[in-house]
VOPAGU-2260 file (C-alpha; in pm, 1 decimal, decimal comma):
REM VOPAGU-2260
SITE   aa  ch    i         X         Y         Z
SITE  UNK   A    0   12073,2    8870,9   12537,3
SITE  UNK   A    1   11754,5    8640,6   12512,9
SITE  UNK   A    2   11522,5    8641,0   12198,5
SITE  UNK   A    3   11146,3    8615,3   12143,1
SITE  UNK   A    4   11066,1    8432,3   11820,4
SITE  UNK   A    5   10787,6    8593,0   11656,0
SITE  UNK   A    6   10594,4    8635,4   11340,8
SITE  UNK   A    7   10455,9    8987,6   11182,9
SITE  UNK   A    8   10090,5    8977,8   11019,1
SITE  UNK   A    9   10057,6    9157,6   10723,2
SITE  UNK   A   10   10331,5    9233,6   10521,9
SITE  UNK   A   11   10248,8    9531,6   10339,8
SITE  UNK   A   12   10345,5    9883,6   10418,9
SITE  UNK   A   13   10317,6    9885,4   10783,2
SITE  UNK   A   14   10494,5    9562,0   10825,3
SITE  UNK   A   15   10794,3    9709,4   10632,0
SITE  UNK   A   16   10818,8    9977,7   10891,8
SITE  UNK   A   17   10794,0    9716,6   11200,9
SITE  UNK   A   18   11136,4    9570,3   10985,1
SITE  UNK   A   19   11308,9    9888,8   11017,7
SITE  UNK   A   20   11213,1    9923,3   11370,7
SITE  UNK   A   21   11333,5    9544,3   11461,0
SITE  UNK   A   22   11663,8    9652,2   11218,7
SITE  UNK   A   23   11721,7    9981,3   11469,7
SITE  UNK   A   24   11708,5    9796,0   11745,1
SITE  UNK   A   25   11969,9    9518,3   11610,0
SITE  UNK   A   26   12226,2    9816,9   11521,3
SITE  UNK   A   27   12127,2    9933,5   11878,9
SITE  UNK   A   28   12245,7    9653,3   12029,1
SITE  UNK   A   29   11945,2    9559,0   12210,8
SITE  UNK   A   30   11725,1    9338,1   12037,2
SITE  UNK   A   31   11549,7    9090,6   12251,8
SITE  UNK   A   32   11363,7    8950,8   11940,6
SITE  UNK   A   33   11391,7    8686,8   11654,5
SITE  UNK   A   34   11185,3    8748,2   11315,0
SITE  UNK   A   35   11144,7    8346,1   11248,0
SITE  UNK   A   36   10801,2    8397,3   11000,6
SITE  UNK   A   37   10640,7    8686,5   10837,8
SITE  UNK   A   38   10259,3    8602,0   10714,7
SITE  UNK   A   39    9974,3    8762,6   10432,6
SITE  UNK   A   40    9708,7    8653,7   10218,4
SITE  UNK   A   41    9981,7    8788,5    9903,1
SITE  UNK   A   42   10196,6    8610,2    9842,1
SITE  UNK   A   43   10409,1    8843,1    9710,2
SITE  UNK   A   44   10430,2    9093,0   10008,0
SITE  UNK   A   45   10529,1    8826,0   10264,1
SITE  UNK   A   46   10831,2    8709,2   10026,5
SITE  UNK   A   47   10894,6    9084,0    9989,2
SITE  UNK   A   48   10944,2    9160,2   10373,9
SITE  UNK   A   49   11105,4    8789,1   10416,0
SITE  UNK   A   50   11385,8    8906,4   10160,5
SITE  UNK   A   51   11403,3    9260,5   10291,3
SITE  UNK   A   52   11454,8    9105,7   10657,1
SITE  UNK   A   53   11739,2    8882,7   10486,8
SITE  UNK   A   54   11904,9    9210,6   10360,0
SITE  UNK   A   55   11836,1    9407,4   10696,0
SITE  UNK   A   56   11902,6    9129,2   10967,9
SITE  UNK   A   57   12109,4    8861,7   10787,3
SITE  UNK   A   58   11836,1    8585,6   10802,1
SITE  UNK   A   59   11534,9    8508,4   10566,3
SITE  UNK   A   60   11217,9    8433,9   10758,5
SITE  UNK   A   61   10965,6    8125,5   10676,8
SITE  UNK   A   62   10704,2    8257,6   10429,5
SITE  UNK   A   63   10360,4    8213,1   10543,6
SITE  UNK   A   64    9998,5    8262,6   10365,2
SITE  UNK   A   65    9792,4    8086,9   10680,3
SITE  UNK   A   66    9841,3    8140,0   11096,9
SITE  UNK   A   67    9707,8    7850,3   11163,2
SITE  UNK   A   68    9999,9    7650,7   10941,7
SITE  UNK   A   69   10262,0    7906,9   11001,8
SITE  UNK   A   70   10214,8    7826,1   11371,3
SITE  UNK   A   71   10173,2    7447,1   11322,3
SITE  UNK   A   72   10494,7    7465,4   11181,0
SITE  UNK   A   73   10723,7    7715,9   11367,6
SITE  UNK   A   74   10688,4    7560,7   11671,1
SITE  UNK   A   75   10915,8    7817,6   11916,4
SITE  UNK   A   76   10710,4    8120,9   11776,6
SITE  UNK   A   77   10557,6    8306,6   12124,5
SITE  UNK   A   78   10411,9    8624,1   11953,9
SITE  UNK   A   79   10290,1    8791,7   11669,9
SITE  UNK   A   80   10298,2    9120,9   11571,1
SITE  UNK   A   81    9968,0    9217,4   11348,2
SITE  UNK   A   82   10039,4    9499,4   11071,7
SITE  UNK   A   83    9793,6    9421,4   10843,9
SITE  UNK   A   84    9496,6    9647,1   10770,5
SITE  UNK   A   85    9235,6    9737,4   11089,2
SITE  UNK   A   86    8965,9    9485,7   10902,4
SITE  UNK   A   87    9156,0    9234,6   10999,5
SITE  UNK   A   88    9306,3    9329,8   11369,6
SITE  UNK   A   89    9010,7    9149,2   11520,3
SITE  UNK   A   90    9000,6    8825,2   11313,8
SITE  UNK   A   91    9410,2    8758,5   11353,2
SITE  UNK   A   92    9398,2    8879,1   11790,5
SITE  UNK   A   93    9137,2    8613,9   11823,8
SITE  UNK   A   94    9241,7    8333,5   11605,1
SITE  UNK   A   95    9604,4    8433,9   11781,8
SITE  UNK   A   96    9523,1    8384,0   12106,1
SITE  UNK   A   97    9334,5    8073,3   12079,0
SITE  UNK   A   98    9648,6    7933,1   11957,7
SITE  UNK   A   99    9790,1    8023,3   12237,4
SITE  UNK   A  100   10048,3    8341,6   12120,5
SITE  UNK   A  101   10090,2    8688,7   12298,6
SITE  UNK   A  102    9973,9    8936,0   12050,4
SITE  UNK   A  103   10100,2    9311,0   11968,3
SITE  UNK   A  104    9878,1    9473,7   11738,2
SITE  UNK   A  105    9855,3    9772,5   11528,5
SITE  UNK   A  106    9649,4   10064,2   11632,0
SITE  UNK   A  107    9357,7   10165,9   11632,2
SITE  UNK   A  108    9322,4    9791,0   11778,4
SITE  UNK   A  109    8992,2    9666,9   11652,5
SITE  UNK   A  110    8783,2    9814,2   11349,5
SITE  UNK   A  111    8489,4    9885,9   11565,0
SITE  UNK   A  112    8430,5    9880,8   11973,9
SITE  UNK   A  113    8236,5    9544,0   11913,1
SITE  UNK   A  114    8566,2    9414,2   11775,6
SITE  UNK   A  115    8777,4    9501,8   12068,3
SITE  UNK   A  116    8522,6    9320,3   12312,7
SITE  UNK   A  117    8603,0    9036,5   12085,3
SITE  UNK   A  118    9034,4    9084,0   12151,7
SITE  UNK   A  119    8994,7    9162,0   12467,7
SITE  UNK   A  120    8726,5    8874,2   12561,6
SITE  UNK   A  121    8972,1    8601,2   12369,8
SITE  UNK   A  122    9285,6    8748,8   12537,5
SITE  UNK   A  123    9101,2    8694,9   12868,9
SITE  UNK   A  124    9030,9    8344,9   12795,5
SITE  UNK   A  125    9400,9    8298,7   12703,0
SITE  UNK   A  126    9572,5    8487,7   12922,9
SITE  UNK   A  127    9798,9    8600,1   12726,6
SITE  UNK   A  128    9953,7    8925,6   12666,0
SITE  UNK   A  129    9781,8    9217,3   12469,0
SITE  UNK   A  130   10025,5    9547,1   12326,5
SITE  UNK   A  131    9807,1    9768,2   12122,7
SITE  UNK   A  132   10090,7    9981,7   11911,7
SITE  UNK   A  133   10047,6   10389,8   12003,1
SITE  UNK   A  134   10381,3   10475,6   11911,5
SITE  UNK   A  135   10303,7   10856,6   11930,4
SITE  UNK   A  136   10293,1   10880,3   12340,7
SITE  UNK   A  137   10650,2   10661,3   12304,0
SITE  UNK   A  138   10815,9   11029,2   12154,0
SITE  UNK   A  139   11091,1   11129,3   12343,3
SITE  UNK   A  140   10910,4   11476,3   12357,4
SITE  UNK   A  141   10558,4   11302,9   12403,7
SITE  UNK   A  142   10719,7   11188,4   12736,9
SITE  UNK   A  143   10848,6   11524,7   12842,7
SITE  UNK   A  144   10471,4   11702,6   12783,9
SITE  UNK   A  145   10358,1   11433,1   12995,4
SITE  UNK   A  146   10620,4   11486,5   13251,9
SITE  UNK   A  147   10600,8   11855,6   13258,0
SITE  UNK   A  148   10233,4   11778,5   13323,6
SITE  UNK   A  149   10297,8   11552,4   13586,7
SITE  UNK   A  150   10527,7   11791,5   13764,3
SITE  UNK   A  151   10244,0   12039,0   13763,8
SITE  UNK   A  152   10406,8   12298,2   13536,5
SITE  UNK   A  153   10079,0   12470,8   13428,9
SITE  UNK   A  154    9924,4   12380,0   13714,5
SITE  UNK   A  155    9552,7   12233,3   13674,0
SITE  UNK   A  156    9495,9   12101,2   13301,0
SITE  UNK   A  157    9156,1   12318,4   13211,2
SITE  UNK   A  158    9173,6   12289,5   12853,0
SITE  UNK   A  159    9299,2   12100,6   12563,7
SITE  UNK   A  160    9295,3   12229,9   12204,0
SITE  UNK   A  161    9420,7   12000,3   11957,8
SITE  UNK   A  162    9291,2   12097,7   11554,9
SITE  UNK   A  163    9424,2   11986,2   11226,9
SITE  UNK   A  164    9310,6   12023,7   10898,6
SITE  UNK   A  165    9434,6   11952,2   10553,5
SITE  UNK   A  166    9443,9   11654,2   10222,9
SITE  UNK   A  167    9174,2   11789,9   10021,9
SITE  UNK   A  168    9043,1   11553,7    9799,8
SITE  UNK   A  169    9337,8   11371,0    9768,5
SITE  UNK   A  170    9368,6   10979,0    9895,5
SITE  UNK   A  171    9546,9   10976,2   10180,3
SITE  UNK   A  172    9828,7   10708,0   10213,1
SITE  UNK   A  173    9559,8   10456,6   10073,9
SITE  UNK   A  174    9248,5   10372,5    9928,8
SITE  UNK   A  175    9095,2   10175,6   10217,3
SITE  UNK   A  176    9176,3   10455,4   10475,4
SITE  UNK   A  177    8844,6   10602,2   10316,3
SITE  UNK   A  178    8593,7   10317,2   10354,1
SITE  UNK   A  179    8401,2   10342,0   10606,8
SITE  UNK   A  180    8351,6    9925,8   10641,9
SITE  UNK   A  181    8771,3    9950,9   10660,2
SITE  UNK   A  182    8841,0   10204,4   10923,5
SITE  UNK   A  183    8847,5   10563,0   10762,7
SITE  UNK   A  184    9121,2   10806,3   10838,8
SITE  UNK   A  185    8950,1   10929,6   11149,5
SITE  UNK   A  186    8984,6   10593,2   11286,9
SITE  UNK   A  187    9285,0   10521,6   11145,4
SITE  UNK   A  188    9451,3   10853,8   11190,8
SITE  UNK   A  189    9238,0   10924,0   11461,0
SITE  UNK   A  190    9306,1   10634,7   11750,4
SITE  UNK   A  191    9677,7   10888,9   11721,5
SITE  UNK   A  192    9482,2   11175,6   11839,5
SITE  UNK   A  193    9248,8   11013,4   12069,6
SITE  UNK   A  194    9566,6   10807,7   12229,5
SITE  UNK   A  195    9730,5   11142,8   12307,1
SITE  UNK   A  196    9455,1   11282,9   12482,2
SITE  UNK   A  197    9405,0   11022,9   12742,3
SITE  UNK   A  198    9795,6   11017,8   12785,3
SITE  UNK   A  199    9801,7   11363,0   12817,1
SITE  UNK   A  200    9532,5   11482,3   13098,4
SITE  UNK   A  201    9361,2   11167,4   13148,7
SITE  UNK   A  202    8994,6   10949,0   13098,6
SITE  UNK   A  203    8769,3   11112,5   12930,2
SITE  UNK   A  204    8406,0   11103,9   13023,7
SITE  UNK   A  205    8154,5   11180,2   12715,9
SITE  UNK   A  206    8210,7   11414,6   12379,1
SITE  UNK   A  207    7944,3   11575,2   12210,9
SITE  UNK   A  208    8057,0   11617,7   11811,7
SITE  UNK   A  209    7941,4   11714,0   11465,1
SITE  UNK   A  210    8114,4   11470,7   11173,1
SITE  UNK   A  211    8097,9   11503,9   10802,7
SITE  UNK   A  212    8166,5   11352,0   10475,4
SITE  UNK   A  213    8286,7   11647,5   10255,5
SITE  UNK   A  214    8476,7   11478,6    9980,0
SITE  UNK   A  215    8287,2   11222,7    9786,6
SITE  UNK   A  216    8523,6   11176,4    9551,5
SITE  UNK   A  217    8915,5   11087,8    9636,9
SITE  UNK   A  218    9237,7   11145,7    9334,1
SITE  UNK   A  219    9591,2   10971,4    9376,2
SITE  UNK   A  220    9801,2   11224,1    9492,5
SITE  UNK   A  221   10054,9   11384,7    9246,0
SITE  UNK   A  222   10333,5   11303,8    9496,9
SITE  UNK   A  223   10412,4   11093,2    9853,3
SITE  UNK   A  224   10391,4   11245,7   10195,3
SITE  UNK   A  225   10620,3   11144,2   10436,8
SITE  UNK   A  226   10438,4   10842,7   10576,4
SITE  UNK   A  227   10286,3   10764,2   10232,9
SITE  UNK   A  228   10655,8   10730,0   10079,9
SITE  UNK   A  229   10702,9   10399,7   10295,4
SITE  UNK   A  230   10437,4   10253,5   10041,2
SITE  UNK   A  231   10580,7   10307,4    9735,6
SITE  UNK   A  232   10604,2    9964,7    9601,8
SITE  UNK   A  233   10248,7    9942,2    9603,1
SITE  UNK   A  234   10177,3   10307,9    9412,4
SITE  UNK   A  235   10072,3   10118,0    9088,9
SITE  UNK   A  236    9811,1    9980,2    9220,2
SITE  UNK   A  237    9613,4   10303,9    9352,0
SITE  UNK   A  238    9340,8   10402,5    9115,8
SITE  UNK   A  239    9352,4   10757,5    9022,7
SITE  UNK   A  240    8998,4   10813,0    9226,1
SITE  UNK   A  241    8803,0   10660,4    9455,7
SITE  UNK   A  242    8446,0   10724,4    9602,3
SITE  UNK   A  243    8499,3   10754,6    9972,3
SITE  UNK   A  244    8275,5   10614,9   10202,9
SITE  UNK   A  245    8393,9   10768,1   10557,7
SITE  UNK   A  246    8358,5   11075,3   10751,7
SITE  UNK   A  247    8664,4   11287,9   10648,2
SITE  UNK   A  248    8586,4   11584,3   10904,8
SITE  UNK   A  249    8498,7   11600,6   11307,0
SITE  UNK   A  250    8501,1   11900,3   11564,7
SITE  UNK   A  251    8435,9   11760,1   11930,6
SITE  UNK   A  252    8384,3   11896,7   12274,6
SITE  UNK   A  253    8559,2   11612,7   12484,9
SITE  UNK   A  254    8490,2   11586,3   12844,7
SITE  UNK   A  255    8779,7   11484,3   13042,6
SITE  UNK   A  256    8664,7   11364,5   13415,4
SITE  UNK   A  257    8938,6   11600,5   13553,7
SITE  UNK   A  258    8681,5   11869,6   13483,5
SITE  UNK   A  259    8920,7   11990,1   13185,7
SITE  UNK   A  260    8777,3   12000,6   12851,2
SITE  UNK   A  261    8880,3   11987,3   12502,6
SITE  UNK   A  262    8800,1   12068,5   12175,0
SITE  UNK   A  263    8929,7   11819,1   11868,3
SITE  UNK   A  264    8914,1   11909,5   11500,8
SITE  UNK   A  265    8996,8   11682,8   11263,2
SITE  UNK   A  266    8980,8   11728,4   10902,9
SITE  UNK   A  267    9120,6   11528,9   10632,3
SITE  UNK   A  268    8942,2   11758,6   10392,7
SITE  UNK   A  269    9073,7   12089,9   10436,1
SITE  UNK   A  270    9177,6   12314,2   10068,8
SITE  UNK   A  271    9449,9   12521,8   10069,9
SITE  UNK   A  272    9696,1   12610,0   10334,4
SITE  UNK   A  273    9725,0   12302,7   10572,0
SITE  UNK   A  274    9728,2   12328,1   10957,2
SITE  UNK   A  275    9780,7   12162,2   11285,5
SITE  UNK   A  276    9799,5   12303,1   11655,0
SITE  UNK   A  277    9827,0   12129,2   11987,2
SITE  UNK   A  278    9778,0   12323,6   12363,9
SITE  UNK   A  279    9751,6   12250,3   12705,0
SITE  UNK   A  280    9565,4   12531,5   12893,4
SITE  UNK   A  281    9627,3   12520,7   13317,6
SITE  UNK   A  282    9557,9   12735,6   13583,3
SITE  UNK   A  283    9891,5   12884,8   13560,9
SITE  UNK   A  284   10027,7   12865,0   13210,6
SITE  UNK   A  285    9999,2   12701,7   12885,8
SITE  UNK   A  286   10233,2   12408,3   12731,1
SITE  UNK   A  287   10229,4   12327,3   12345,7
SITE  UNK   A  288   10301,4   11953,0   12318,9
SITE  UNK   A  289   10630,8   11864,3   12217,3
SITE  UNK   A  290   10618,5   11737,7   11805,8
SITE  UNK   A  291   10599,1   11345,3   11725,7
SITE  UNK   A  292   10882,1   11242,1   11451,5
SITE  UNK   A  293   10960,1   11564,1   11437,6
SITE  UNK   A  294   11209,1   11634,1   11813,0
SITE  UNK   A  295   10996,6   12009,2   11819,5
SITE  UNK   A  296   11036,2   12115,7   12210,6
SITE  UNK   A  297   10734,7   12153,1   12416,3
SITE  UNK   A  298   10706,7   12532,7   12513,6
SITE  UNK   A  299   10561,4   12621,3   12819,1
SITE  UNK   A  300   10425,6   12977,8   12864,2
SITE  UNK   A  301   10362,4   13143,8   13184,3
SITE  UNK   A  302   10266,3   13521,5   13312,2
SITE  UNK   A  303   10582,4   13679,4   13378,9
SITE  UNK   A  304   10794,1   13460,6   13242,7
SITE  UNK   A  305   10950,8   13406,5   12916,6
SITE  UNK   A  306   10873,6   13104,0   12730,9
SITE  UNK   A  307   11111,9   12847,1   12800,8
SITE  UNK   A  308   11157,5   12553,1   12547,6
SITE  UNK   A  309   11492,1   12346,7   12483,4
SITE  UNK   A  310   11677,5   12264,7   12808,0
SITE  UNK   A  311   11467,1   12540,6   12969,1
SITE  UNK   A  312   11248,1   12310,7   13049,7
SITE  UNK   A  313   11412,0   12079,0   13305,4
SITE  UNK   A  314   11417,0   12294,6   13567,2
SITE  UNK   A  315   11035,1   12240,5   13513,9
SITE  UNK   A  316   11057,0   11870,8   13511,5
SITE  UNK   A  317   11280,8   11774,0   13772,6
SITE  UNK   A  318   11169,6   11410,5   13761,9
SITE  UNK   A  319   11182,9   11356,8   13401,5
SITE  UNK   A  320   11426,0   11087,7   13245,9
SITE  UNK   A  321   11382,5   10778,6   12919,3
SITE  UNK   A  322   11386,8   10477,9   12998,0
SITE  UNK   A  323   11761,9   10294,3   12870,3
SITE  UNK   A  324   11667,1   10195,3   12580,9
SITE  UNK   A  325   11461,1   10505,8   12457,5
SITE  UNK   A  326   11772,6   10682,3   12578,4
SITE  UNK   A  327   11984,5   10453,7   12382,5
SITE  UNK   A  328   11807,2   10507,3   12027,8
SITE  UNK   A  329   11758,4   10857,9   12054,0
SITE  UNK   A  330   12072,1   10985,1   12208,8
SITE  UNK   A  331   11979,7   11062,6   12608,4
SITE  UNK   A  332   11794,0   11021,6   12898,8
SITE  UNK   A  333   11700,5   11371,9   12929,5
SITE  UNK   A  334   11654,1   11513,1   12589,3
SITE  UNK   A  335   11447,1   11826,2   12557,0
SITE  UNK   A  336   11457,6   11820,3   12149,3
SITE  UNK   A  337   11629,0   11567,7   11888,8
SITE  UNK   A  338   11741,2   11666,4   11510,6
SITE  UNK   A  339   11629,3   11363,9   11316,9
SITE  UNK   A  340   11452,8   11290,5   10969,0
SITE  UNK   A  341   11104,0   11193,4   10994,4
SITE  UNK   A  342   11204,3   10799,2   10877,2
SITE  UNK   A  343   11460,2   10766,5   11149,5
SITE  UNK   A  344   11224,2   10897,3   11423,2
SITE  UNK   A  345   10954,4   10698,0   11313,3
SITE  UNK   A  346   11156,9   10345,4   11329,8
SITE  UNK   A  347   11333,7   10432,0   11639,8
SITE  UNK   A  348   10953,8   10501,0   11767,1
SITE  UNK   A  349   10806,5   10150,4   11598,9
SITE  UNK   A  350   11136,0    9974,2   11751,0
SITE  UNK   A  351   11045,5   10089,4   12117,0
SITE  UNK   A  352   10727,2    9918,7   12103,8
SITE  UNK   A  353   10808,5    9604,2   11992,6
SITE  UNK   A  354   11133,7    9580,0   12264,8
SITE  UNK   A  355   10857,9    9644,3   12500,9
SITE  UNK   A  356   10625,7    9336,3   12358,2
SITE  UNK   A  357   10996,8    9155,7   12371,8
SITE  UNK   A  358   11061,3    9219,0   12760,1
SITE  UNK   A  359   10724,2    9204,2   12819,2
SITE  UNK   A  360   10701,9    8823,8   12728,5
SITE  UNK   A  361   11016,8    8764,1   12869,8
SITE  UNK   A  362   10862,8    8883,0   13214,9
SITE  UNK   A  363   10525,6    8852,0   13181,4
SITE  UNK   A  364   10459,3    9228,9   13264,4
SITE  UNK   A  365   10191,9    9448,1   13150,8
SITE  UNK   A  366   10231,9    9649,7   12837,9
SITE  UNK   A  367   10197,8   10013,2   12868,2
SITE  UNK   A  368    9961,5   10028,1   12622,8
SITE  UNK   A  369    9734,6    9754,8   12669,2
SITE  UNK   A  370    9418,1    9597,7   12544,1
SITE  UNK   A  371    9171,4    9847,1   12795,9
SITE  UNK   A  372    9360,0   10180,4   12685,3
SITE  UNK   A  373    9399,0   10074,9   12330,7
SITE  UNK   A  374    9022,0   10002,8   12359,7
SITE  UNK   A  375    8945,1   10313,6   12500,6
SITE  UNK   A  376    9089,1   10549,4   12248,4
SITE  UNK   A  377    8901,8   10304,9   12002,9
SITE  UNK   A  378    8566,2   10431,2   12205,9
SITE  UNK   A  379    8696,8   10776,4   12179,6
SITE  UNK   A  380    8690,3   10828,3   11855,5
SITE  UNK   A  381    8371,3   10621,1   11832,9
SITE  UNK   A  382    8224,5   10873,9   12057,2
SITE  UNK   A  383    8227,4   11127,9   11799,5
SITE  UNK   A  384    8107,7   10911,5   11540,3
SITE  UNK   A  385    7824,5   10798,2   11752,2
SITE  UNK   A  386    7733,7   11163,2   11901,7
SITE  UNK   A  387    7729,4   11305,3   11502,6
SITE  UNK   A  388    7501,3   11058,1   11443,3
SITE  UNK   A  389    7228,5   11063,9   11750,2
SITE  UNK   A  390    7292,1   11427,5   11794,4
SITE  UNK   A  391    7380,9   11438,2   12150,1
SITE  UNK   A  392    7663,2   11326,6   12392,6
SITE  UNK   A  393    7791,1   10955,5   12368,2
SITE  UNK   A  394    8028,2   10879,6   12666,7
SITE  UNK   A  395    8309,4   10627,3   12633,9
SITE  UNK   A  396    8157,6   10414,3   12813,2
SITE  UNK   A  397    7872,7   10377,0   12628,8
SITE  UNK   A  398    7983,1   10268,6   12364,9
SITE  UNK   A  399    8279,1   10023,2   12513,7
SITE  UNK   A  400    7964,2    9899,4   12600,7
SITE  UNK   A  401    7808,1    9882,8   12300,5
SITE  UNK   A  402    7533,0   10055,5   12443,8
SITE  UNK   A  403    7589,6   10352,0   12174,5
SITE  UNK   A  404    7607,2   10135,4   11862,8
SITE  UNK   A  405    7419,6   10345,4   11589,8
SITE  UNK   A  406    7743,3   10428,1   11336,9
SITE  UNK   A  407    7937,3   10117,9   11422,7
SITE  UNK   A  408    7607,8    9869,3   11350,9
SITE  UNK   A  409    7681,5    9864,1   10976,6
SITE  UNK   A  410    8020,8    9770,9   10981,5
SITE  UNK   A  411    7998,6    9468,0   11274,2
SITE  UNK   A  412    7735,2    9345,4   11025,6
SITE  UNK   A  413    7926,5    9391,9   10694,0
SITE  UNK   A  414    8246,1    9257,7   10889,1
SITE  UNK   A  415    8072,7    8983,9   11067,2
SITE  UNK   A  416    8196,7    9126,8   11388,9
């Protein structure tokens, strides 16, 4: 199998997770990639990831602290996998395109809508490929959910509810995720919710939202959560407390272009019992989407029939099939549930992003989540922020055109975007 030489830029927790995804591909005999270099401003992070790669893959990539030097010295390099924090996405992506490289960029695509636009313009001028790493939609249960909707299992979708709350006043994963100038959790985590809304129900026209910053002081958590466990190496660097500046709560009415609408409520400042639930109501029934990284089956409910889940769903989605690589990694092409621990499911989904990028570079095909799709998810997040500031509905088109930019103006100025 032909392999595409690439480099990981950003050797913290997310870079390590992508490395584990690469190992998944190798173990499955599906790797179309070769990790030839790693790059991070912190040499200790880059050395650490290179050592992990040597252990997992049997070959130690070259170590760099500068993209331009890496490009000059690694002549066969074809694309970079940007796993640095969100502030670095647009300068790294723009620089990579200017060097003639393809780009796989972690979500959110850019720190702001303007940052996304800078990336898209650089991509246009370079003629290279851009893929945004949105992994939730790639979960087999996400694919099954979409297949059920496409098959009309609930009739015409009318209402989407996405409600979650938790975290209290603890630091979620890493401190920077609570700072407005570096993204904030409602962008970093909300990009997942936004992408799934767009994936399931189609494009969004406008948003009317309230936002709040309720917990201005965040404290180091006593124990590590599932995702946070990937960042254990940096646990000692986390301060006992931080002053948060990014909004931690939003509640929005989301209007889809189809005429459907929904409620998106997400809080990282909720004390007590955590809560999370999604459901799609249509003209003929309701559908609870399948889980992400937990293998939980969707649940279909229609009047006069028992709730359907698991293999009973296949009758309602006759055309549902997973692609070859997903089926190989998860164990079947018509899965309706799976049993895997969280870390295993996580690395398999990241493996799918990486494999698709390799395929697109080799074939010249367009990634599923290209720059326009990635920007739209960012625009949906920022439409909630802008609406919260302006006190009126905000369209995603206005956010993308930078016609509604009151909220992000401070971030753009601070980051010189």
